[in-house]
C-alpha positions as a Markdown table, in Angstrom:
| # | Residue | x | y | z |
|---|---|---|---|---|
| 1 | Met | 238.4 | 166.7 | 80.1 |
| 2 | His | 239.5 | 165.8 | 83.7 |
| 3 | Phe | 238.9 | 162.1 | 84.7 |
| 4 | Cys | 236.5 | 163.2 | 87.6 |
| 5 | Gly | 234.8 | 165.1 | 84.9 |
| 6 | Val | 234.4 | 162.1 | 82.8 |
| 7 | Ile | 232.9 | 160.0 | 85.7 |
| 8 | Phe | 230.3 | 162.7 | 86.5 |
| 9 | Val | 229.3 | 162.9 | 82.8 |
| 10 | Leu | 229.0 | 159.5 | 82.5 |
| 11 | Gly | 227.2 | 158.9 | 85.8 |
| 12 | Ser | 224.6 | 161.9 | 84.8 |
| 13 | Val | 224.1 | 160.3 | 81.3 |
| 14 | Leu | 223.4 | 156.6 | 82.8 |
| 15 | Thr | 221.2 | 157.8 | 85.7 |
| 16 | Asn | 219.2 | 160.4 | 83.5 |
| 17 | Val | 218.4 | 157.4 | 80.7 |
| 18 | Leu | 218.0 | 155.2 | 83.8 |
| 19 | Leu | 215.4 | 157.6 | 85.0 |
| 20 | Leu | 213.4 | 157.6 | 81.7 |
| 21 | Leu | 213.6 | 153.7 | 81.8 |
| 22 | Trp | 211.9 | 153.3 | 85.2 |
| 23 | Leu | 209.1 | 155.9 | 84.1 |
| 24 | Arg | 208.6 | 153.7 | 81.6 |
| 25 | Leu | 208.5 | 150.3 | 82.9 |
| 26 | Leu | 207.0 | 150.9 | 86.4 |
| 27 | Arg | 203.6 | 150.2 | 85.7 |
| 28 | Val | 202.0 | 152.5 | 88.6 |
| 29 | Pro | 200.3 | 156.0 | 88.1 |
| 30 | Val | 202.8 | 158.8 | 87.3 |
| 31 | Pro | 201.7 | 161.7 | 90.1 |
| 32 | Ala | 202.0 | 159.1 | 92.7 |
| 33 | Leu | 205.2 | 157.5 | 91.8 |
| 34 | Val | 206.7 | 160.8 | 91.4 |
| 35 | Thr | 205.6 | 162.2 | 94.6 |
| 36 | Leu | 206.8 | 159.3 | 97.0 |
| 37 | Asn | 210.2 | 159.3 | 94.9 |
| 38 | Tyr | 210.7 | 163.1 | 96.2 |
| 39 | Phe | 210.3 | 161.7 | 99.6 |
| 40 | Val | 212.7 | 158.9 | 99.3 |
| 41 | Cys | 215.3 | 161.5 | 97.8 |
| 42 | Val | 214.9 | 163.7 | 100.8 |
| 43 | Ala | 215.3 | 160.8 | 103.4 |
| 44 | Leu | 218.5 | 159.6 | 101.6 |
| 45 | Ala | 219.9 | 163.1 | 101.4 |
| 46 | Ala | 219.0 | 164.0 | 104.9 |
| 47 | Leu | 221.0 | 160.8 | 106.1 |
| 48 | Ile | 223.9 | 161.1 | 104.1 |
| 49 | Ala | 224.4 | 165.0 | 104.3 |
| 50 | Pro | 222.3 | 166.7 | 106.8 |
| 51 | Pro | 222.7 | 170.3 | 106.4 |
| 52 | Ser | 223.7 | 172.4 | 109.4 |
| 53 | Tyr | 222.1 | 175.6 | 111.0 |
| 54 | Thr | 225.1 | 177.5 | 110.0 |
| 55 | Gln | 224.9 | 176.1 | 106.5 |
| 56 | Ile | 221.1 | 177.3 | 106.3 |
| 57 | Gln | 221.9 | 180.6 | 107.9 |
| 58 | Ala | 224.2 | 181.6 | 104.9 |
| 59 | Ile | 221.4 | 181.2 | 102.3 |
| 60 | Ser | 219.6 | 184.4 | 101.6 |
| 61 | Pro | 216.0 | 184.5 | 101.5 |
| 62 | Thr | 216.0 | 185.2 | 97.5 |
| 63 | Ala | 218.0 | 182.1 | 97.0 |
| 64 | Phe | 215.5 | 180.2 | 99.4 |
| 65 | Ala | 212.6 | 181.3 | 97.0 |
| 66 | Ile | 214.2 | 180.1 | 94.0 |
| 67 | Leu | 214.7 | 176.5 | 95.7 |
| 68 | Gly | 210.9 | 176.7 | 96.3 |
| 69 | Ile | 210.3 | 177.6 | 92.6 |
| 70 | Leu | 212.5 | 174.7 | 91.4 |
| 71 | Gly | 210.5 | 172.3 | 93.8 |
| 72 | Val | 207.3 | 173.3 | 92.0 |
| 73 | Leu | 209.1 | 173.0 | 88.5 |
| 74 | Phe | 210.7 | 169.5 | 89.8 |
| 75 | Val | 207.4 | 168.0 | 90.5 |
| 76 | Ser | 205.7 | 169.4 | 87.4 |
| 77 | Val | 208.3 | 168.7 | 85.0 |
| 78 | Phe | 208.7 | 165.0 | 86.2 |
| 79 | Ile | 205.2 | 164.2 | 86.0 |
| 80 | Leu | 205.3 | 165.5 | 82.4 |
| 81 | Thr | 208.5 | 163.3 | 81.8 |
| 82 | Gly | 206.6 | 160.1 | 82.9 |
| 83 | Ile | 203.7 | 160.8 | 80.9 |
| 84 | Gly | 205.9 | 161.6 | 77.6 |
| 85 | Ala | 208.1 | 158.5 | 78.5 |
| 86 | Arg | 204.7 | 156.1 | 78.4 |
| 87 | Glu | 203.1 | 158.1 | 75.4 |
| 88 | Met | 205.8 | 159.2 | 73.4 |
| 89 | Gly | 208.8 | 157.2 | 74.1 |
| 90 | Ile | 211.9 | 157.5 | 75.9 |
| 91 | Gly | 214.0 | 158.6 | 73.0 |
| 92 | Leu | 211.8 | 161.5 | 71.9 |
| 93 | Thr | 211.1 | 162.1 | 75.6 |
| 94 | Gly | 215.1 | 162.4 | 76.3 |
| 95 | Met | 215.8 | 164.5 | 73.2 |
| 96 | Leu | 212.9 | 166.9 | 74.1 |
| 97 | Thr | 214.3 | 167.4 | 77.7 |
| 98 | Lys | 217.9 | 167.8 | 76.5 |
| 99 | Leu | 217.2 | 170.4 | 73.5 |
| 100 | Ser | 216.4 | 172.7 | 76.5 |
| 101 | Val | 220.0 | 173.5 | 76.5 |
| 102 | Ile | 219.1 | 176.0 | 73.7 |
| 103 | Leu | 217.0 | 178.1 | 76.0 |
| 104 | Pro | 219.5 | 179.1 | 78.6 |
| 105 | Ile | 221.9 | 180.0 | 76.0 |
| 106 | Gly | 219.0 | 182.0 | 74.2 |
| 107 | Phe | 218.5 | 183.5 | 77.5 |
| 108 | Ala | 222.0 | 184.6 | 78.1 |
| 109 | Ala | 222.2 | 186.3 | 75.0 |
| 110 | Leu | 218.9 | 188.2 | 75.3 |
| 111 | Phe | 218.9 | 189.3 | 79.0 |
| 112 | Leu | 222.5 | 188.9 | 80.1 |
| 113 | Gly | 224.3 | 190.5 | 77.3 |
| 114 | Glu | 226.5 | 187.6 | 76.5 |
| 115 | Lys | 227.6 | 187.2 | 72.9 |
| 116 | Leu | 225.8 | 184.7 | 70.5 |
| 117 | Thr | 228.2 | 183.3 | 67.7 |
| 118 | Pro | 226.8 | 182.7 | 64.3 |
| 119 | Leu | 227.2 | 178.9 | 64.8 |
| 120 | Gln | 225.2 | 179.1 | 68.3 |
| 121 | Gly | 222.6 | 180.9 | 66.3 |
| 122 | Tyr | 222.5 | 178.4 | 63.6 |
| 123 | Gly | 222.4 | 175.7 | 66.4 |
| 124 | Leu | 219.0 | 177.3 | 68.0 |
| 125 | Leu | 217.5 | 177.4 | 64.6 |
| 126 | Ala | 218.3 | 173.5 | 64.4 |
| 127 | Gly | 216.8 | 173.0 | 67.8 |
| 128 | Leu | 213.7 | 174.5 | 67.0 |
| 129 | Gly | 213.8 | 172.5 | 63.9 |
| 130 | Ala | 214.4 | 169.4 | 65.5 |
| 131 | Ile | 211.6 | 170.2 | 68.1 |
| 132 | Val | 209.1 | 170.6 | 64.5 |
| 133 | Ala | 210.4 | 167.6 | 62.9 |
| 134 | Ile | 209.5 | 165.1 | 65.6 |
| 135 | His | 206.2 | 166.1 | 65.9 |
| 136 | Val | 205.4 | 165.8 | 62.1 |
| 137 | Pro | 204.2 | 161.9 | 62.7 |
| 138 | Tyr | 201.8 | 162.8 | 65.0 |
| 139 | Leu | 199.8 | 165.2 | 62.3 |
| 140 | Gln | 200.3 | 162.7 | 59.8 |
| 141 | Arg | 198.6 | 159.7 | 62.0 |
| 142 | Gly | 196.0 | 161.8 | 63.9 |
| 143 | Gly | 195.6 | 165.2 | 62.6 |
| 144 | Leu | 195.8 | 168.6 | 63.8 |
| 145 | Gln | 194.3 | 167.6 | 67.3 |
| 146 | Lys | 196.9 | 164.6 | 68.0 |
| 147 | Leu | 199.6 | 167.1 | 66.7 |
| 148 | Trp | 198.4 | 169.6 | 69.3 |
| 149 | Gln | 198.3 | 167.0 | 72.1 |
| 150 | Ala | 202.0 | 165.9 | 71.5 |
| 151 | Ala | 203.1 | 169.4 | 71.0 |
| 152 | Arg | 201.6 | 170.9 | 74.3 |
| 153 | Leu | 203.2 | 167.9 | 76.2 |
| 154 | Gly | 206.7 | 168.2 | 74.0 |
| 155 | Leu | 206.6 | 172.0 | 74.6 |
| 156 | Leu | 206.0 | 172.0 | 78.1 |
| 157 | Leu | 208.8 | 169.4 | 78.8 |
| 158 | Trp | 211.1 | 171.5 | 76.8 |
| 159 | Leu | 210.3 | 174.6 | 78.4 |
| 160 | Gly | 210.1 | 173.5 | 81.8 |
| 161 | Asn | 213.7 | 172.0 | 81.5 |
| 162 | Gly | 215.1 | 175.0 | 80.0 |
| 163 | Val | 214.0 | 177.1 | 83.0 |
| 164 | Ile | 215.3 | 174.5 | 85.4 |
| 165 | Asp | 218.9 | 174.8 | 83.7 |
| 166 | Ile | 218.3 | 178.6 | 83.6 |
| 167 | Leu | 217.8 | 178.6 | 87.3 |
| 168 | Phe | 220.5 | 176.2 | 88.8 |
| 169 | Lys | 223.2 | 178.4 | 86.3 |
| 170 | Ala | 222.1 | 181.7 | 87.6 |
| 171 | Phe | 221.6 | 181.1 | 91.3 |
| 172 | Gln | 224.1 | 178.1 | 92.0 |
| 173 | Pro | 226.7 | 180.6 | 93.4 |
| 174 | Arg | 224.0 | 181.6 | 96.1 |
| 175 | Trp | 223.7 | 178.1 | 97.2 |
| 176 | Ser | 227.8 | 177.6 | 97.8 |
| 177 | Ser | 227.4 | 176.6 | 101.5 |
| 178 | Leu | 225.4 | 173.5 | 100.6 |
| 179 | Ser | 226.7 | 170.6 | 99.3 |
| 180 | Pro | 225.6 | 168.8 | 96.2 |
| 181 | Leu | 223.3 | 166.5 | 98.1 |
| 182 | Gln | 221.6 | 169.1 | 100.2 |
| 183 | Ile | 220.7 | 171.2 | 97.3 |
| 184 | Pro | 218.0 | 168.8 | 96.2 |
| 185 | Leu | 216.8 | 168.2 | 99.8 |
| 186 | Phe | 215.4 | 171.5 | 100.1 |
| 187 | Ile | 214.1 | 171.3 | 96.3 |
| 188 | Met | 212.7 | 168.1 | 96.8 |
| 189 | Ser | 210.9 | 168.7 | 100.1 |
| 190 | Val | 208.9 | 171.3 | 98.5 |
| 191 | Ala | 208.1 | 168.9 | 95.3 |
| 192 | Gly | 207.0 | 166.2 | 97.6 |
| 193 | Leu | 204.9 | 168.3 | 99.6 |
| 194 | Leu | 203.1 | 169.8 | 96.6 |
| 195 | Gly | 202.7 | 166.3 | 95.3 |
| 196 | Val | 200.8 | 165.1 | 98.6 |
| 197 | Gly | 198.7 | 168.3 | 98.2 |
| 198 | Tyr | 197.7 | 167.5 | 94.9 |
| 199 | His | 196.5 | 164.1 | 95.7 |
| 200 | Val | 194.7 | 165.3 | 98.7 |
| 201 | Ile | 192.8 | 167.7 | 96.4 |
| 202 | Gln | 192.1 | 165.1 | 93.9 |
| 203 | Arg | 191.2 | 162.6 | 96.5 |
| 204 | Gln | 193.7 | 160.2 | 95.7 |
| 205 | Ala | 195.9 | 160.3 | 98.6 |
| 206 | His | 195.2 | 156.5 | 98.9 |
| 207 | Gln | 197.3 | 155.7 | 96.1 |
| 208 | Leu | 200.2 | 157.1 | 98.1 |
| 209 | Leu | 199.9 | 154.5 | 100.5 |
| 210 | Arg | 200.1 | 151.6 | 98.0 |
| 211 | Phe | 203.3 | 149.1 | 98.6 |
| 212 | Lys | 203.6 | 148.9 | 94.9 |
| 213 | Val | 204.2 | 152.7 | 94.4 |
| 214 | Phe | 206.2 | 152.8 | 97.5 |
| 215 | Phe | 208.7 | 149.9 | 96.3 |
| 216 | Ser | 208.7 | 151.6 | 92.8 |
| 217 | Ala | 209.5 | 155.2 | 94.4 |
| 218 | Leu | 212.6 | 153.7 | 96.2 |
| 219 | Leu | 213.7 | 152.9 | 92.8 |
| 220 | Leu | 213.2 | 156.1 | 91.2 |
| 221 | Gly | 213.9 | 158.2 | 94.1 |
| 222 | Ser | 217.7 | 156.6 | 94.8 |
| 223 | Thr | 218.2 | 157.0 | 90.8 |
| 224 | Asn | 216.9 | 160.7 | 90.9 |
| 225 | Leu | 219.0 | 161.6 | 93.9 |
| 226 | Leu | 221.9 | 160.1 | 92.3 |
| 227 | Ser | 221.4 | 161.9 | 89.0 |
| 228 | Ile | 221.1 | 165.3 | 90.6 |
| 229 | Tyr | 224.3 | 164.6 | 92.7 |
| 230 | Phe | 226.1 | 163.9 | 89.5 |
| 231 | Tyr | 224.7 | 166.9 | 87.5 |
| 232 | Leu | 225.7 | 169.2 | 90.2 |
| 233 | Gln | 229.2 | 167.9 | 90.5 |
| 234 | Gly | 229.9 | 167.9 | 86.6 |
| 235 | Leu | 228.6 | 171.3 | 86.5 |
| 236 | Ala | 230.9 | 172.4 | 89.4 |
| 237 | Arg | 233.9 | 170.8 | 88.1 |
| 238 | Leu | 233.8 | 171.1 | 84.4 |
| 239 | Pro | 233.1 | 174.3 | 82.3 |
| 240 | Ala | 229.2 | 174.7 | 81.7 |
| 241 | Val | 229.5 | 174.8 | 77.9 |
| 242 | Gln | 231.4 | 171.4 | 77.8 |
| 243 | Phe | 229.5 | 169.8 | 80.6 |
| 244 | Phe | 226.1 | 170.3 | 78.9 |
| 245 | Leu | 227.5 | 169.2 | 75.3 |
| 246 | Trp | 228.6 | 165.7 | 76.5 |
| 247 | Asn | 225.9 | 165.0 | 79.0 |
| 248 | Asn | 223.1 | 166.3 | 76.5 |
| 249 | Leu | 224.5 | 164.6 | 73.7 |
| 250 | Gly | 224.9 | 161.3 | 75.9 |
| 251 | Ile | 221.4 | 161.3 | 77.1 |
| 252 | Val | 220.0 | 162.0 | 73.4 |
| 253 | Leu | 221.8 | 159.2 | 71.6 |
| 254 | Leu | 221.4 | 156.8 | 74.7 |
| 255 | Ser | 217.9 | 157.1 | 75.2 |
| 256 | Gly | 217.3 | 157.2 | 71.2 |
| 257 | Leu | 219.1 | 153.8 | 70.8 |
| 258 | Leu | 217.4 | 152.3 | 73.7 |
| 259 | Gly | 214.2 | 152.9 | 72.7 |
| 260 | Ile | 214.6 | 151.8 | 69.2 |
| 261 | Val | 216.2 | 148.7 | 70.1 |
| 262 | Phe | 214.3 | 147.5 | 73.3 |
| 263 | Phe | 211.0 | 149.4 | 72.9 |
| 264 | Arg | 210.6 | 149.3 | 69.1 |
| 265 | Glu | 209.9 | 153.0 | 69.0 |
| 266 | Lys | 208.9 | 154.0 | 65.4 |
| 267 | Met | 211.9 | 155.7 | 63.3 |
| 268 | Ser | 210.3 | 157.7 | 60.5 |
| 269 | Trp | 212.0 | 159.8 | 58.2 |
| 270 | Ala | 210.9 | 162.9 | 60.0 |
| 271 | Val | 212.2 | 161.5 | 63.4 |
| 272 | Gly | 215.4 | 160.9 | 62.0 |
| 273 | Ile | 215.4 | 164.2 | 60.8 |
| 274 | Gly | 214.8 | 165.5 | 64.0 |
| 275 | Tyr | 217.5 | 163.4 | 65.8 |
| 276 | Gly | 220.1 | 164.7 | 63.5 |
| 277 | Leu | 218.7 | 168.4 | 63.9 |
| 278 | Gly | 218.7 | 167.6 | 67.5 |
| 279 | Ile | 222.3 | 166.4 | 67.9 |
| 280 | Thr | 223.4 | 169.3 | 65.4 |
| 281 | Ala | 222.0 | 171.8 | 67.5 |
| 282 | Ile | 223.6 | 170.5 | 70.9 |
| 283 | Leu | 226.9 | 170.6 | 69.0 |
| 284 | Leu | 226.8 | 174.0 | 67.4 |
| 285 | Thr | 225.2 | 175.7 | 70.6 |
| 286 | Ala | 228.3 | 174.3 | 72.4 |
């Protein structure tokens, strides 16, 4: 792997795990934190790499529409990630988000005509098995109701991240006129405005004016922008399969380790099997 590629993979892994840590440690309302985080990202991106009129003009209406859809997904999935980090732990949340790699591979095989090798097929099955295994403890502790609550959150996290990966991979060439910092500028503008709209409708706009929320959003937003920068740079400089392999493996292993060591997240036999299947899925699908 090229040295620059290694740097971008390491940067992506570290910043993604740090995002999970911030979401777990910053004791402020998740929707307000996520909403303000996007305005921090937009402000930083606009200062560092403001897009020119020529760059914007080169983007087709379809590509702009996809940026808007990604904005909706970003704010929704990030709020779910924050809830997951607090309720399920950073280890399981990190694994669920990165097991989403099986979705773009399955999508490419089903709809784009790409061939699926037998090993990749086994990897898809292992990924689905991992999702089932890590939810078993919820059934044991609280029955079907507890299982449904956890599975609903877990599946939405998995599906949302998978759709984001699919859209990025499919439409990245259409944003070639934009730099890696300008792409999130447009996506996060939509995400932030949607977050404000949500707070206004819920009559919770006052939460966005709290100093503690704003300071927390500075930490989260700067880390978030860095994570997307590393992600897009790594995806542009490395073969997609290679990047997703090392990026996703790194995030699953590091978030799992930190969850167990620092947050005493429980490691049952079912969760252990889930981790094993999840790592196997990432390796086989690559």
